[in-house]
Jmol script that loads the backbone (N, CA, C; Angstrom):
load data "model"
ATOM      1  N   MET A   1      96.411  75.040 107.918  1.00  0.00           N
ATOM      2  CA  MET A   1      97.418  74.007 108.039  1.00  0.00           C
ATOM      3  C   MET A   1      96.248  73.103 106.702  1.00  0.00           C
ATOM      4  N   ARG A   2      96.821  72.261 105.732  1.00  0.00           N
ATOM      5  CA  ARG A   2      96.080  72.015 104.516  1.00  0.00           C
ATOM      6  C   ARG A   2      96.017  70.302 105.060  1.00  0.00           C
ATOM      7  N   LYS A   3      94.740  69.699 105.021  1.00  0.00           N
ATOM      8  CA  LYS A   3      94.733  68.310 105.198  1.00  0.00           C
ATOM      9  C   LYS A   3      95.257  67.509 104.447  1.00  0.00           C
ATOM     10  N   LYS A   4      95.894  66.269 104.725  1.00  0.00           N
ATOM     11  CA  LYS A   4      97.200  65.345 103.529  1.00  0.00           C
ATOM     12  C   LYS A   4      96.139  64.452 103.086  1.00  0.00           C
ATOM     13  N   GLU A   5      96.605  64.387 101.705  1.00  0.00           N
ATOM     14  CA  GLU A   5      95.935  63.767 100.747  1.00  0.00           C
ATOM     15  C   GLU A   5      96.624  63.127 100.443  1.00  0.00           C
ATOM     16  N   LEU A   6      96.390  61.086  99.747  1.00  0.00           N
ATOM     17  CA  LEU A   6      97.241  60.497  98.719  1.00  0.00           C
ATOM     18  C   LEU A   6      97.292  62.004  97.766  1.00  0.00           C
ATOM     19  N   MET A   7      98.127  62.155  96.646  1.00  0.00           N
ATOM     20  CA  MET A   7      98.183  62.520  95.556  1.00  0.00           C
ATOM     21  C   MET A   7      98.895  62.406  94.518  1.00  0.00           C
ATOM     22  N   LEU A   8      99.432  62.237  93.088  1.00  0.00           N
ATOM     23  CA  LEU A   8      99.969  62.148  92.401  1.00  0.00           C
ATOM     24  C   LEU A   8     101.365  63.364  92.421  1.00  0.00           C
ATOM     25  N   ILE A   9     102.371  62.875  92.281  1.00  0.00           N
ATOM     26  CA  ILE A   9     103.613  63.394  92.350  1.00  0.00           C
ATOM     27  C   ILE A   9     104.392  63.010  90.881  1.00  0.00           C
ATOM     28  N   VAL A  10     104.426  63.855  90.458  1.00  0.00           N
ATOM     29  CA  VAL A  10     104.740  64.195  88.941  1.00  0.00           C
ATOM     30  C   VAL A  10     106.469  65.049  88.945  1.00  0.00           C
ATOM     31  N   THR A  11     107.833  63.857  88.957  1.00  0.00           N
ATOM     32  CA  THR A  11     108.697  64.446  88.940  1.00  0.00           C
ATOM     33  C   THR A  11     109.593  65.426  87.953  1.00  0.00           C
ATOM     34  N   PHE A  12     110.249  66.502  87.705  1.00  0.00           N
ATOM     35  CA  PHE A  12     111.170  66.201  86.608  1.00  0.00           C
ATOM     36  C   PHE A  12     112.446  66.407  86.719  1.00  0.00           C
ATOM     37  N   HIS A  13     113.292  66.274  85.645  1.00  0.00           N
ATOM     38  CA  HIS A  13     114.379  66.363  85.218  1.00  0.00           C
ATOM     39  C   HIS A  13     115.261  68.020  85.430  1.00  0.00           C
ATOM     40  N   THR A  14     114.198  68.880  85.203  1.00  0.00           N
ATOM     41  CA  THR A  14     114.598  70.420  84.777  1.00  0.00           C
ATOM     42  C   THR A  14     113.723  70.581  85.860  1.00  0.00           C
ATOM     43  N   THR A  15     114.052  72.085  86.065  1.00  0.00           N
ATOM     44  CA  THR A  15     112.523  73.192  86.982  1.00  0.00           C
ATOM     45  C   THR A  15     112.195  73.875  84.945  1.00  0.00           C
ATOM     46  N   ALA A  16     113.068  73.877  84.113  1.00  0.00           N
ATOM     47  CA  ALA A  16     111.888  74.557  83.167  1.00  0.00           C
ATOM     48  C   ALA A  16     111.098  73.451  82.696  1.00  0.00           C
ATOM     49  N   ASP A  17     110.864  71.849  82.411  1.00  0.00           N
ATOM     50  CA  ASP A  17     109.963  71.180  82.372  1.00  0.00           C
ATOM     51  C   ASP A  17     109.600  71.220  83.425  1.00  0.00           C
ATOM     52  N   ALA A  18     109.401  71.138  84.864  1.00  0.00           N
ATOM     53  CA  ALA A  18     108.126  71.179  85.699  1.00  0.00           C
ATOM     54  C   ALA A  18     107.138  73.281  85.252  1.00  0.00           C
ATOM     55  N   MET A  19     107.962  74.076  84.991  1.00  0.00           N
ATOM     56  CA  MET A  19     107.332  74.978  84.624  1.00  0.00           C
ATOM     57  C   MET A  19     106.407  75.239  83.672  1.00  0.00           C
ATOM     58  N   ALA A  20     107.099  74.018  82.645  1.00  0.00           N
ATOM     59  CA  ALA A  20     106.478  74.148  80.864  1.00  0.00           C
ATOM     60  C   ALA A  20     105.022  73.243  81.513  1.00  0.00           C
ATOM     61  N   MET A  21     105.356  72.209  82.219  1.00  0.00           N
ATOM     62  CA  MET A  21     103.661  72.000  82.641  1.00  0.00           C
ATOM     63  C   MET A  21     103.492  72.709  83.449  1.00  0.00           C
ATOM     64  N   GLU A  22     102.747  73.600  84.342  1.00  0.00           N
ATOM     65  CA  GLU A  22     102.216  73.859  85.313  1.00  0.00           C
ATOM     66  C   GLU A  22     101.905  75.248  84.041  1.00  0.00           C
ATOM     67  N   LYS A  23     102.081  75.612  83.308  1.00  0.00           N
ATOM     68  CA  LYS A  23     101.815  76.796  81.813  1.00  0.00           C
ATOM     69  C   LYS A  23     101.112  75.448  81.144  1.00  0.00           C
ATOM     70  N   ARG A  24     101.520  74.454  80.813  1.00  0.00           N
ATOM     71  CA  ARG A  24     100.438  73.962  79.804  1.00  0.00           C
ATOM     72  C   ARG A  24      99.483  73.546  80.681  1.00  0.00           C
ATOM     73  N   CYS A  25      99.005  72.743  81.933  1.00  0.00           N
ATOM     74  CA  CYS A  25      98.270  72.483  82.540  1.00  0.00           C
ATOM     75  C   CYS A  25      97.239  73.355  82.728  1.00  0.00           C
ATOM     76  N   LYS A  26      97.360  74.985  83.100  1.00  0.00           N
ATOM     77  CA  LYS A  26      96.393  75.956  83.217  1.00  0.00           C
ATOM     78  C   LYS A  26      95.536  76.009  82.061  1.00  0.00           C
ATOM     79  N   GLN A  27      96.367  75.981  81.253  1.00  0.00           N
ATOM     80  CA  GLN A  27      95.691  76.527  79.264  1.00  0.00           C
ATOM     81  C   GLN A  27      94.652  75.890  79.380  1.00  0.00           C
ATOM     82  N   LEU A  28      94.823  74.203  79.284  1.00  0.00           N
ATOM     83  CA  LEU A  28      94.460  73.047  79.498  1.00  0.00           C
ATOM     84  C   LEU A  28      93.575  72.571  80.712  1.00  0.00           C
ATOM     85  N   GLN A  29      93.264  73.481  81.740  1.00  0.00           N
ATOM     86  CA  GLN A  29      92.713  73.690  82.584  1.00  0.00           C
ATOM     87  C   GLN A  29      92.675  71.787  83.882  1.00  0.00           C
ATOM     88  N   ALA A  30      93.806  71.458  83.397  1.00  0.00           N
ATOM     89  CA  ALA A  30      93.973  69.435  83.818  1.00  0.00           C
ATOM     90  C   ALA A  30      93.930  70.071  85.570  1.00  0.00           C
ATOM     91  N   PRO A  31      94.133  69.241  85.890  1.00  0.00           N
ATOM     92  CA  PRO A  31      93.597  69.304  87.810  1.00  0.00           C
ATOM     93  C   PRO A  31      95.415  69.489  87.996  1.00  0.00           C
ATOM     94  N   GLY A  32      95.621  70.045  88.726  1.00  0.00           N
ATOM     95  CA  GLY A  32      96.515  69.651  90.004  1.00  0.00           C
ATOM     96  C   GLY A  32      97.241  71.503  90.106  1.00  0.00           C
ATOM     97  N   ARG A  33      98.951  71.243  90.579  1.00  0.00           N
ATOM     98  CA  ARG A  33      99.478  72.290  91.383  1.00  0.00           C
ATOM     99  C   ARG A  33     101.380  72.137  91.085  1.00  0.00           C
ATOM    100  N   LEU A  34     101.939  73.177  91.315  1.00  0.00           N
ATOM    101  CA  LEU A  34     103.294  72.914  91.054  1.00  0.00           C
ATOM    102  C   LEU A  34     103.687  73.063  93.028  1.00  0.00           C
ATOM    103  N   ILE A  35     104.415  72.193  93.242  1.00  0.00           N
ATOM    104  CA  ILE A  35     104.704  72.435  94.369  1.00  0.00           C
ATOM    105  C   ILE A  35     105.834  72.679  94.335  1.00  0.00           C
ATOM    106  N   PRO A  36     107.272  72.435  95.602  1.00  0.00           N
ATOM    107  CA  PRO A  36     108.269  71.722  96.394  1.00  0.00           C
ATOM    108  C   PRO A  36     108.083  70.238  96.252  1.00  0.00           C
ATOM    109  N   VAL A  37     109.114  69.956  95.798  1.00  0.00           N
ATOM    110  CA  VAL A  37     109.162  67.971  95.734  1.00  0.00           C
ATOM    111  C   VAL A  37     109.405  67.612  97.542  1.00  0.00           C
ATOM    112  N   PRO A  38     108.641  66.609  98.199  1.00  0.00           N
ATOM    113  CA  PRO A  38     108.123  66.469  98.998  1.00  0.00           C
ATOM    114  C   PRO A  38     109.372  65.680  99.461  1.00  0.00           C
ATOM    115  N   ARG A  39     109.485  66.135 100.990  1.00  0.00           N
ATOM    116  CA  ARG A  39     110.869  64.830 101.503  1.00  0.00           C
ATOM    117  C   ARG A  39     111.032  63.425 101.294  1.00  0.00           C
ATOM    118  N   SER A  40     110.105  62.939 101.570  1.00  0.00           N
ATOM    119  CA  SER A  40     110.040  61.700 101.014  1.00  0.00           C
ATOM    120  C   SER A  40     110.123  61.551  99.345  1.00  0.00           C
ATOM    121  N   ILE A  41     110.277  61.986  98.871  1.00  0.00           N
ATOM    122  CA  ILE A  41     111.235  61.696  97.115  1.00  0.00           C
ATOM    123  C   ILE A  41     112.284  62.527  97.057  1.00  0.00           C
ATOM    124  N   SER A  42     113.300  62.325  96.560  1.00  0.00           N
ATOM    125  CA  SER A  42     113.952  62.807  95.494  1.00  0.00           C
ATOM    126  C   SER A  42     114.209  62.666  94.074  1.00  0.00           C
ATOM    127  N   ALA A  43     114.332  63.601  94.040  1.00  0.00           N
ATOM    128  CA  ALA A  43     113.982  64.563  92.306  1.00  0.00           C
ATOM    129  C   ALA A  43     114.973  65.121  91.760  1.00  0.00           C
ATOM    130  N   GLY A  44     115.897  65.043  90.348  1.00  0.00           N
ATOM    131  CA  GLY A  44     116.489  66.112  89.997  1.00  0.00           C
ATOM    132  C   GLY A  44     116.203  67.454  90.312  1.00  0.00           C
ATOM    133  N   CYS A  45     114.937  67.913  90.026  1.00  0.00           N
ATOM    134  CA  CYS A  45     114.199  69.347  89.935  1.00  0.00           C
ATOM    135  C   CYS A  45     114.196  69.669  91.437  1.00  0.00           C
ATOM    136  N   GLY A  46     114.052  71.276  92.123  1.00  0.00           N
ATOM    137  CA  GLY A  46     113.042  71.002  93.641  1.00  0.00           C
ATOM    138  C   GLY A  46     111.886  71.156  93.421  1.00  0.00           C
ATOM    139  N   LEU A  47     110.695  70.701  92.293  1.00  0.00           N
ATOM    140  CA  LEU A  47     109.669  71.670  91.736  1.00  0.00           C
ATOM    141  C   LEU A  47     109.020  69.733  91.571  1.00  0.00           C
ATOM    142  N   CYS A  48     108.046  69.992  91.711  1.00  0.00           N
ATOM    143  CA  CYS A  48     106.640  68.759  90.648  1.00  0.00           C
ATOM    144  C   CYS A  48     104.984  69.387  91.297  1.00  0.00           C
ATOM    145  N   TRP A  49     104.862  68.080  90.374  1.00  0.00           N
ATOM    146  CA  TRP A  49     103.158  68.295  89.953  1.00  0.00           C
ATOM    147  C   TRP A  49     102.607  67.519  91.009  1.00  0.00           C
ATOM    148  N   CYS A  50     101.485  68.203  91.359  1.00  0.00           N
ATOM    149  CA  CYS A  50     100.704  67.385  91.950  1.00  0.00           C
ATOM    150  C   CYS A  50      99.082  67.212  92.238  1.00  0.00           C
ATOM    151  N   ALA A  51      98.782  66.463  91.738  1.00  0.00           N
ATOM    152  CA  ALA A  51      97.467  66.400  91.678  1.00  0.00           C
ATOM    153  C   ALA A  51      96.574  65.424  91.491  1.00  0.00           C
ATOM    154  N   PRO A  52      95.105  65.758  91.860  1.00  0.00           N
ATOM    155  CA  PRO A  52      94.981  64.287  92.290  1.00  0.00           C
ATOM    156  C   PRO A  52      95.105  63.017  91.500  1.00  0.00           C
ATOM    157  N   THR A  53      95.015  61.855  93.180  1.00  0.00           N
ATOM    158  CA  THR A  53      95.391  60.551  92.110  1.00  0.00           C
ATOM    159  C   THR A  53      95.058  59.665  90.883  1.00  0.00           C
ATOM    160  N   ASP A  54      93.538  60.588  90.450  1.00  0.00           N
ATOM    161  CA  ASP A  54      92.782  59.715  89.164  1.00  0.00           C
ATOM    162  C   ASP A  54      92.993  60.717  88.144  1.00  0.00           C
ATOM    163  N   SER A  55      93.475  61.414  88.522  1.00  0.00           N
ATOM    164  CA  SER A  55      94.522  62.131  86.810  1.00  0.00           C
ATOM    165  C   SER A  55      95.175  62.350  86.140  1.00  0.00           C
ATOM    166  N   GLN A  56      95.597  61.068  86.526  1.00  0.00           N
ATOM    167  CA  GLN A  56      97.027  60.329  86.650  1.00  0.00           C
ATOM    168  C   GLN A  56      96.999  59.786  85.052  1.00  0.00           C
ATOM    169  N   GLU A  57      95.836  59.826  84.065  1.00  0.00           N
ATOM    170  CA  GLU A  57      95.832  59.885  82.944  1.00  0.00           C
ATOM    171  C   GLU A  57      95.428  60.578  82.404  1.00  0.00           C
ATOM    172  N   GLN A  58      95.130  61.908  82.364  1.00  0.00           N
ATOM    173  CA  GLN A  58      94.681  63.160  81.558  1.00  0.00           C
ATOM    174  C   GLN A  58      96.251  64.242  82.295  1.00  0.00           C
ATOM    175  N   ILE A  59      97.532  63.587  82.830  1.00  0.00           N
ATOM    176  CA  ILE A  59      98.472  63.546  83.167  1.00  0.00           C
ATOM    177  C   ILE A  59      98.974  63.520  82.242  1.00  0.00           C
ATOM    178  N   ARG A  60      99.481  62.467  82.030  1.00  0.00           N
ATOM    179  CA  ARG A  60     100.098  61.666  81.276  1.00  0.00           C
ATOM    180  C   ARG A  60      99.862  62.403  79.817  1.00  0.00           C
ATOM    181  N   ALA A  61      98.232  62.399  80.022  1.00  0.00           N
ATOM    182  CA  ALA A  61      98.062  63.174  78.268  1.00  0.00           C
ATOM    183  C   ALA A  61      98.553  64.409  77.922  1.00  0.00           C
ATOM    184  N   VAL A  62      98.131  65.388  79.029  1.00  0.00           N
ATOM    185  CA  VAL A  62      99.411  66.535  78.530  1.00  0.00           C
ATOM    186  C   VAL A  62     100.057  66.222  78.236  1.00  0.00           C
ATOM    187  N   MET A  63     101.088  65.345  79.196  1.00  0.00           N
ATOM    188  CA  MET A  63     102.627  65.629  78.568  1.00  0.00           C
ATOM    189  C   MET A  63     102.750  65.272  77.439  1.00  0.00           C
ATOM    190  N   ALA A  64     102.459  64.178  76.699  1.00  0.00           N
ATOM    191  CA  ALA A  64     102.967  63.558  75.547  1.00  0.00           C
ATOM    192  C   ALA A  64     101.957  64.931  74.751  1.00  0.00           C
ATOM    193  N   GLN A  65     100.937  65.671  74.826  1.00  0.00           N
ATOM    194  CA  GLN A  65     100.809  66.705  74.094  1.00  0.00           C
ATOM    195  C   GLN A  65     101.681  67.890  73.535  1.00  0.00           C
ATOM    196  N   VAL A  66     102.311  68.013  75.451  1.00  0.00           N
ATOM    197  CA  VAL A  66     103.790  68.597  74.592  1.00  0.00           C
ATOM    198  C   VAL A  66     104.478  68.694  74.853  1.00  0.00           C
ATOM    199  N   GLY A  67     104.964  67.062  75.340  1.00  0.00           N
ATOM    200  CA  GLY A  67     106.560  66.428  74.655  1.00  0.00           C
ATOM    201  C   GLY A  67     106.997  66.735  75.574  1.00  0.00           C
ATOM    202  N   LEU A  68     106.657  66.491  76.938  1.00  0.00           N
ATOM    203  CA  LEU A  68     107.757  66.685  78.141  1.00  0.00           C
ATOM    204  C   LEU A  68     107.328  64.946  78.731  1.00  0.00           C
ATOM    205  N   ARG A  69     108.600  64.639  79.393  1.00  0.00           N
ATOM    206  CA  ARG A  69     109.152  63.299  80.083  1.00  0.00           C
ATOM    207  C   ARG A  69     108.965  63.717  81.512  1.00  0.00           C
ATOM    208  N   GLU A  70     108.403  62.942  82.440  1.00  0.00           N
ATOM    209  CA  GLU A  70     108.935  62.841  83.972  1.00  0.00           C
ATOM    210  C   GLU A  70     109.967  62.265  84.199  1.00  0.00           C
ATOM    211  N   GLU A  71     110.130  62.377  85.448  1.00  0.00           N
ATOM    212  CA  GLU A  71     111.377  61.968  85.339  1.00  0.00           C
ATOM    213  C   GLU A  71     110.592  60.545  86.703  1.00  0.00           C
ATOM    214  N   ALA A  72     109.994  60.701  87.580  1.00  0.00           N
ATOM    215  CA  ALA A  72     109.059  59.388  87.864  1.00  0.00           C
ATOM    216  C   ALA A  72     107.709  59.951  88.524  1.00  0.00           C
ATOM    217  N   MET A  73     107.049  59.531  88.715  1.00  0.00           N
ATOM    218  CA  MET A  73     105.502  59.856  89.344  1.00  0.00           C
ATOM    219  C   MET A  73     105.222  58.404  89.899  1.00  0.00           C
ATOM    220  N   HIS A  74     104.764  58.715  91.188  1.00  0.00           N
ATOM    221  CA  HIS A  74     104.680  58.679  92.476  1.00  0.00           C
ATOM    222  C   HIS A  74     103.301  58.758  93.107  1.00  0.00           C
ATOM    223  N   THR A  75     102.931  58.340  93.841  1.00  0.00           N
ATOM    224  CA  THR A  75     101.604  58.616  94.812  1.00  0.00           C
ATOM    225  C   THR A  75     102.019  59.079  96.248  1.00  0.00           C
ATOM    226  N   CYS A  76     101.958  59.624  96.978  1.00  0.00           N
ATOM    227  CA  CYS A  76     102.362  60.095  98.391  1.00  0.00           C
ATOM    228  C   CYS A  76     101.739  61.027  98.951  1.00  0.00           C
ATOM    229  N   MET A  77     101.364  60.842 100.573  1.00  0.00           N
ATOM    230  CA  MET A  77     100.691  61.477 101.161  1.00  0.00           C
ATOM    231  C   MET A  77     101.217  63.519 101.123  1.00  0.00           C
ATOM    232  N   VAL A  78     100.384  64.729 100.153  1.00  0.00           N
ATOM    233  CA  VAL A  78     101.286  65.644 100.779  1.00  0.00           C
ATOM    234  C   VAL A  78      99.844  66.640 101.266  1.00  0.00           C
TER     235      VAL A  78
END
end "model"
wireframe off; spacefill off
backbone 0.3
color backbone group
C-alpha cells in the first residue's frame, strides 16, 4: 500500500479530457498519473490527474498548451 501524501488533484468534466491530459503529460514528461477521483472529491468524470503539489504551474502550462480546462484543482491526501 502506498504511503498517503498531499497531492495536487485535477478533475475534468469528461473522461476524454482526462485521457487527453494523460497522453499529453506522458509526451511532455510532466509529472503525475491518472487515478480514480478520491472519495473526498466530487467530480463529473471518474478520473483525475494526480501530481506533486509543487508541479501546479507546470500542469497548468500543459493544459493551456493542449487547450484543456479543468473542472477543479484540489490538494488532498492520496
